[in-house]
C-alpha positions as CSV (number, residue, x, y, z in Angstrom):
1,M,93.5,94.3,124.7
2,I,93.9,97.2,127.1
3,N,96.0,100.0,125.5
4,A,98.2,102.6,127.1
5,K,95.2,104.8,127.8
6,G,93.6,102.1,129.8
7,K,90.9,101.4,127.3
8,I,90.0,98.3,125.3
9,S,91.3,98.5,121.8
10,P,89.1,97.6,118.8
11,Y,92.0,95.7,117.3
12,P,92.8,92.2,118.5
13,V,96.4,91.2,119.4
14,V,98.2,88.1,117.9
15,I,101.1,87.0,120.1
16,N,104.0,84.8,119.0
17,D,102.4,83.8,115.6
18,T,106.0,83.0,114.5
19,G,107.2,82.0,117.9
20,D,107.2,78.3,117.4
21,R,109.4,76.1,115.2
22,H,106.4,74.2,114.0
23,K,104.6,77.4,112.9
24,L,107.7,78.6,111.1
25,A,107.9,75.3,109.3
26,A,104.3,75.4,108.3
27,A,104.7,79.0,107.0
28,I,107.2,77.9,104.3
29,G,106.1,74.3,103.7
30,S,108.9,72.7,105.7
31,T,109.4,70.4,108.7
32,Y,110.5,70.9,112.3
33,A,114.1,69.6,111.5
34,D,114.5,71.2,108.1
35,V,112.9,74.6,108.5
36,A,116.2,76.5,108.8
37,L,117.8,74.6,105.9
38,D,114.7,75.3,103.7
39,W,114.7,78.9,104.8
40,A,118.3,79.2,103.5
41,R,117.7,77.1,100.3
42,K,114.6,78.9,99.2
43,V,116.1,82.4,99.6
44,E,119.4,81.5,98.0
45,H,118.3,79.2,95.2
46,S,114.7,80.0,94.3
47,E,113.8,82.3,91.5
48,A,114.0,85.9,92.8
49,Q,110.7,87.5,93.4
50,V,111.1,91.2,92.8
51,P,108.5,93.3,94.6
52,V,105.7,95.0,92.7
53,V,104.4,98.4,93.4
54,V,100.7,99.2,93.6
55,G,98.8,102.4,93.8
56,R,97.8,103.9,97.2
57,G,94.1,103.1,96.5
58,E,95.0,99.4,96.2
59,A,96.7,98.9,99.5
60,P,94.8,97.3,102.4
61,S,97.5,98.6,104.8
62,Q,96.3,102.1,104.0
63,E,92.5,101.6,104.3
64,V,92.6,103.8,107.5
65,I,94.9,106.8,107.5
66,V,95.8,109.1,110.4
67,K,98.3,111.9,110.1
68,G,99.7,114.8,112.0
69,N,98.2,115.9,115.3
70,D,95.4,113.3,114.9
71,I,97.9,110.5,115.6
72,D,97.6,108.8,119.0
73,L,100.0,105.9,119.4
74,L,98.7,105.4,122.9
75,S,95.5,104.1,121.5
76,L,97.2,101.2,119.7
77,P,97.0,97.7,121.3
78,A,100.7,97.6,122.0
79,I,101.6,95.5,125.1
80,H,103.3,96.4,128.4
81,H,105.2,93.2,128.4
82,H,107.3,93.0,131.6
83,E,107.0,94.5,135.1
84,M,110.0,96.9,134.8
85,D,109.3,98.0,131.2
86,P,108.7,101.8,131.2
87,G,105.5,101.3,129.2
88,H,104.0,99.8,126.1
89,Y,106.4,98.5,123.4
90,I,106.3,97.5,119.7
91,T,108.1,94.2,119.6
92,A,107.0,92.5,116.3
93,G,107.4,95.6,114.2
94,M,109.7,95.4,111.2
95,F,111.7,98.6,111.4
96,T,112.6,99.8,107.9
97,C,115.0,102.5,106.7
98,H,117.4,103.1,103.8
99,D,121.1,103.4,103.1
100,P,121.4,107.1,102.1
101,E,123.7,106.6,99.2
102,T,122.1,103.6,97.4
103,W,118.5,104.0,98.8
104,T,118.6,100.3,99.6
105,A,115.8,99.2,102.0
106,N,117.0,97.5,105.1
107,M,114.8,96.1,107.9
108,A,114.8,94.1,111.1
109,F,112.9,93.7,114.4
110,H,113.9,96.5,116.7
111,R,111.9,97.2,119.9
112,G,110.1,100.5,120.1
113,F,109.0,102.2,123.3
114,I,105.8,104.2,122.7
115,S,106.7,107.2,124.8
116,G,104.0,109.6,123.7
117,P,101.1,110.1,121.2
118,R,103.5,110.7,118.3
119,E,106.9,109.5,119.6
120,I,108.6,106.1,119.6
121,R,112.1,105.6,121.1
122,V,113.8,102.8,119.1
123,Y,116.6,100.6,120.3
124,L,119.0,100.1,117.4
125,S,121.7,97.5,118.4
126,P,125.2,98.8,117.5
127,G,126.0,96.1,115.0
128,S,122.7,96.3,113.1
129,H,122.5,97.6,109.6
130,N,119.7,100.0,110.6
131,C,122.1,101.5,113.2
132,W,124.7,101.9,110.4
133,N,122.1,103.6,108.3
134,L,121.3,106.1,111.1
135,K,125.0,106.8,111.6
136,A,125.4,107.5,107.8
137,H,122.5,109.9,107.9
138,E,123.8,111.7,111.0
139,E,127.3,112.0,109.5
140,A,125.7,113.8,106.5
141,N,123.4,115.8,108.9
142,K,120.3,114.3,107.2
143,V,116.9,113.3,108.6
144,M,116.4,109.6,108.2
145,K,113.0,108.5,107.0
146,V,111.8,105.3,108.8
147,A,108.7,103.1,109.2
148,Y,107.5,100.2,111.2
149,W,105.3,97.6,109.5
150,I,103.5,95.2,111.7
151,G,101.6,92.0,110.8
152,H,102.0,90.1,107.5
153,H,102.1,86.6,106.2
154,P,104.9,84.9,108.2
155,A,106.8,83.8,105.1
156,H,107.1,87.4,104.0
157,V,108.2,88.4,107.5
158,M,110.8,85.6,107.6
159,G,112.2,86.5,104.2
160,A,112.4,90.2,105.0
161,H,114.3,89.4,108.2
162,C,117.1,87.5,106.4
163,H,120.6,88.6,107.3
164,M,121.9,90.2,104.1
165,S,125.2,91.7,103.1
166,Y,125.2,95.5,103.5
167,P,123.7,97.3,101.8
168,K,121.3,94.9,100.1
169,D,117.5,95.1,99.6
170,H,115.4,93.0,101.9
171,Y,112.1,93.2,100.0
172,T,113.2,90.8,97.3
173,P,114.0,87.9,99.7
174,S,110.7,88.5,101.4
175,G,108.9,87.6,98.2
176,T,111.4,84.9,97.3
177,L,110.8,82.9,100.5
178,A,107.0,83.4,100.2
179,G,107.0,82.3,96.6
180,Q,105.3,85.5,95.3
181,P,106.4,89.1,95.1
182,L,105.8,91.3,98.0
183,R,103.4,94.1,97.2
184,L,104.6,97.6,98.1
185,V,102.9,100.9,98.1
186,P,104.3,104.5,98.3
187,S,104.2,105.8,101.9
188,Q,101.7,108.5,102.9
189,T,104.1,111.1,104.3
190,L,107.7,110.0,103.4
191,G,107.5,110.4,99.7
192,D,106.8,108.2,96.7
193,D,110.2,106.6,96.8
194,F,109.7,105.3,100.4
195,L,107.8,102.1,99.8
196,V,106.0,100.1,102.5
197,P,104.2,96.7,102.3
198,A,100.7,97.1,100.8
199,D,99.3,94.1,102.7
200,A,100.6,94.7,106.2
201,E,98.2,95.1,109.1
202,F,99.7,98.4,110.4
203,I,102.2,100.9,109.0
204,I,103.8,103.6,111.3
205,E,105.7,106.3,109.3
206,G,108.1,108.8,110.7
207,V,111.5,110.4,110.8
208,M,114.7,110.4,113.0
209,R,116.5,113.6,113.4
210,P,120.3,113.7,113.7
211,G,121.6,113.4,117.2
212,K,118.1,113.3,118.8
213,R,118.1,110.7,121.7
214,A,115.9,110.1,124.7
215,L,115.8,107.6,127.6
216,E,114.5,104.1,126.6
217,G,114.4,101.0,128.7
218,P,114.9,99.0,130.8
219,F,113.2,96.3,128.8
220,G,112.9,92.5,129.3
221,E,115.1,91.1,126.4
222,Y,115.8,87.7,124.9
223,P,118.6,86.8,127.4
224,R,115.7,86.8,130.0
225,Y,117.2,89.8,131.8
226,Y,116.3,93.4,131.7
227,G,118.4,95.4,129.3
228,P,119.7,98.7,130.8
229,Q,118.0,102.1,130.4
230,Q,119.9,104.1,127.8
231,L,119.7,106.9,125.3
232,S,118.0,105.7,122.1
233,P,117.1,107.3,118.8
234,V,113.7,109.0,118.7
235,M,111.2,108.4,115.9
236,E,108.8,111.3,115.3
237,V,105.7,109.7,113.9
238,T,104.1,111.4,110.9
239,A,101.4,108.8,109.9
240,V,99.7,105.7,111.1
241,T,97.8,103.5,108.5
242,N,96.2,100.2,108.9
243,R,93.6,97.7,107.6
244,K,90.0,98.3,108.6
245,N,89.9,95.0,110.5
246,A,93.6,95.0,111.5
247,M,95.3,92.6,113.9
248,W,98.3,93.8,116.0
249,S,101.2,91.5,116.3
250,S,103.5,91.1,119.3
251,F,106.4,88.9,120.5
252,M,107.0,88.0,124.1
253,V,110.7,88.8,123.7
254,G,112.0,87.7,127.1
255,I,110.1,84.4,127.1
256,N,110.0,83.0,123.6
257,N,113.3,82.5,121.7
258,N,112.1,80.1,119.0
259,Y,111.8,82.6,116.1
260,S,115.3,84.2,116.7
261,S,116.9,80.7,117.0
262,V,115.6,79.4,113.7
263,R,116.5,82.7,111.9
264,M,120.0,82.4,113.2
265,E,120.3,78.8,112.2
266,R,119.6,79.9,108.6
267,D,122.3,82.5,108.7
268,I,124.9,80.4,110.5
269,F,124.3,77.4,108.3
270,S,125.0,79.4,105.1
271,A,128.2,80.9,106.5
272,V,129.5,77.5,107.8
273,K,128.7,75.7,104.6
274,R,131.1,78.0,102.7
275,A,133.9,77.0,105.1
276,V,133.0,73.4,105.7
277,P,130.8,71.9,102.9
278,Q,130.3,68.8,105.0
279,V,128.1,70.6,107.5
280,Q,124.8,68.8,108.0
281,R,122.7,71.0,110.3
282,V,123.0,74.0,112.6
283,A,120.8,74.4,115.8
284,M,120.5,77.5,118.0
285,P,119.0,76.0,121.1
286,V,116.5,77.9,123.3
287,S,118.7,76.9,126.2
288,G,121.2,79.5,124.8
289,C,118.5,82.1,124.5
290,G,118.2,81.3,120.8
291,M,121.4,83.4,120.1
292,F,124.4,82.5,122.3
293,H,124.8,78.7,121.9
294,C,125.3,77.2,118.4
295,Y,125.4,73.5,117.7
296,I,126.9,72.4,114.4
297,Q,126.6,68.9,113.1
298,I,129.2,67.8,110.5
299,R,130.1,64.7,108.5
300,K,133.8,65.1,109.4
301,T,136.4,64.1,106.9
302,H,139.4,66.0,108.4
303,D,140.3,66.8,112.0
304,G,140.7,70.5,111.1
305,Q,137.1,71.0,110.1
306,P,135.6,71.6,113.6
307,K,137.8,74.6,114.2
308,Q,137.0,75.9,110.7
309,A,133.3,75.6,111.5
310,I,133.7,77.3,114.8
311,M,135.5,80.3,113.3
312,A,132.9,80.6,110.5
313,A,130.0,80.7,113.0
314,L,131.7,83.3,115.2
315,V,132.4,85.5,112.2
316,A,128.9,85.1,110.9
317,S,127.2,86.7,114.0
318,E,128.4,88.6,117.0
319,W,125.5,87.0,118.9
320,V,127.1,83.6,118.7
321,K,129.0,83.1,121.9
322,H,129.6,79.3,122.3
323,V,129.9,76.9,119.4
324,I,129.8,73.1,119.8
325,V,130.7,70.9,116.9
326,V,129.5,67.3,116.9
327,D,129.4,64.3,114.6
328,E,126.4,63.4,112.4
329,D,125.3,60.7,114.9
330,I,124.4,63.4,117.5
331,D,120.9,64.9,117.3
332,I,121.6,68.6,117.7
333,Y,118.0,69.4,118.6
334,D,118.6,67.5,121.9
335,D,120.7,69.3,124.4
336,H,121.3,66.1,126.4
337,L,123.0,64.4,123.5
338,V,125.1,67.4,122.6
339,L,126.3,67.7,126.2
340,W,126.9,63.9,126.2
341,A,129.2,64.5,123.2
342,V,131.0,67.2,125.0
343,A,131.4,65.0,128.0
344,T,132.8,62.0,126.1
345,R,134.4,63.4,122.9
346,S,136.3,66.4,124.1
347,Q,139.5,67.2,126.0
348,W,139.6,70.9,126.8
349,D,143.3,71.3,126.7
350,K,143.2,70.7,122.9
351,D,139.5,70.9,121.9
352,V,138.5,74.3,123.3
353,F,139.0,77.3,121.0
354,V,138.7,80.8,122.6
355,V,138.8,84.3,121.1
356,P,139.2,86.9,123.9
357,D,138.0,90.5,123.7
358,S,135.8,90.0,120.7
359,F,132.8,92.2,119.6
360,A,129.8,90.5,121.2
361,A,126.1,90.9,121.9
362,Q,125.4,94.1,123.7
363,L,122.4,92.6,125.5
364,D,124.5,89.7,126.9
365,P,124.7,90.8,130.6
366,S,128.1,89.1,131.0
367,T,129.9,91.4,128.5
368,G,129.3,94.8,130.1
369,R,128.3,97.9,128.3
370,D,131.3,97.9,125.9
371,A,129.9,94.7,124.3
372,M,133.3,93.0,124.4
373,G,133.6,89.4,125.5
374,A,135.3,86.1,125.1
375,R,133.7,83.8,122.5
376,G,134.8,80.4,121.2
377,G,133.9,76.8,120.7
378,I,134.3,73.1,121.6
379,N,135.3,70.3,119.2
380,A,133.1,67.4,120.5
381,T,133.7,65.1,117.5
382,K,135.4,61.8,117.3
383,P,138.8,61.6,115.5
384,T,138.7,60.8,111.8
385,P,139.6,57.3,110.5
386,P,141.9,55.4,110.6
387,Q,142.0,56.5,114.2
388,R,139.8,54.3,116.3
389,Y,137.1,55.3,118.9
390,P,134.9,53.2,121.0
391,L,131.6,52.1,119.4
392,R,128.4,53.8,120.8
393,L,126.2,51.3,122.5
394,D,122.8,50.4,121.1
395,V,119.8,48.1,121.5
396,P,119.2,45.4,118.8
397,N,117.2,46.8,115.9
398,E,114.6,44.1,116.0
399,I,113.9,44.8,119.6
400,M,113.3,48.5,119.0
401,Q,111.1,47.8,116.0
402,A,109.0,45.3,118.0
403,I,108.2,47.9,120.8
404,Q,105.2,50.0,120.0
405,L,104.3,52.7,122.5
406,K,100.6,52.3,121.7
407,D,100.7,48.9,123.3
408,F,101.6,50.4,126.6
409,I,100.1,53.9,126.5
410,N,96.6,55.0,125.9
411,E,96.3,56.6,122.4
412,K,94.8,59.8,123.8
413,K,97.7,60.2,126.2
414,L,100.1,59.3,123.5
415,A,98.7,62.0,121.2
416,K,99.6,64.6,123.8
417,I,103.3,63.7,123.8
418,P,105.0,66.4,121.7
419,A,106.8,65.1,118.6
420,I,110.0,66.9,119.2
421,N,112.0,65.8,116.2
422,Q,109.4,65.5,113.4
423,Q,111.1,64.8,110.1
């Protein structure tokens, strides 16, 4: 990998290791269809795995330590992802900071522009808990201690990235989803009470000073447009540590939306289930950038449930823009069938629900810089009994069972056909 100095880095780069639904399922022992449900179930119902703290000498993530003026972020194998990006970016770094009152650790993926040997300009989206933490520090005129950790077992990354109530620790769900406690170690420069993952590939430590901002962006973001250049918080880096044979992780943010879509499914499903227990599945399709479109499958028992599900999904995340609720006979992982349900089971004078001027995703180019937009949903379900609805056509079961693709297609060619809906 060529770094920002134009030299080959000694560290290899792993791209999109959690960027595929099948990979995410494998990481937590699940399936293509059930990965979001299992993500939610394991975090919410498994025995909590409280992190354990190890000594600095026991942490692989601190085998190599560089501090102060010896730091050179430009030598790291961070990628220059898109043509108009201003430079090399951290995209798969779990940005970590604390609520100043409770010292609760919060973390999420936030892009970081490596703008100099010891400086990273970090985009913190306005609705994020990490942004709230920074505002709380700035209101108290305090320096905020921060860190990026990059590279870990995908289950630990997925667990740490769960959307939690604020403020609530993210290190415990990281271990709970993985089925074993996350090992933590005191940081090198941020104090013994600032703990970082002991088994990560890289750790970047630093501070953010109140009010300090610098230009960051444009950057190719998940909606597949460039986000605007803006003033973003500045991270002054105080230490970089890593394994001796470390591997750098990166996401192709503007190309691959699979990770974000599955993570959102987990969050939305939990929220909708509280409002409509009959919810079966939630899908955040890549066609909606993994964030903006939400498909909800319910076993409807009352005609008021679709609107309840829509409202719950919209409240659960400002990124959700369009919600479509369908019956349980619709495969929500198939855009064609969802749109077929919209076409044949909805009348928009009564089945469309719109919330104008709502807080929305800042990176949605249609909302403008104030991040205000219209959001809503479509009820694409059949009426509940005893109301009647035409039967969906089908082919006799015995005919379908008698047809075997291997009788018509060469097995080698058949093996190359992706199993989209593996159960």
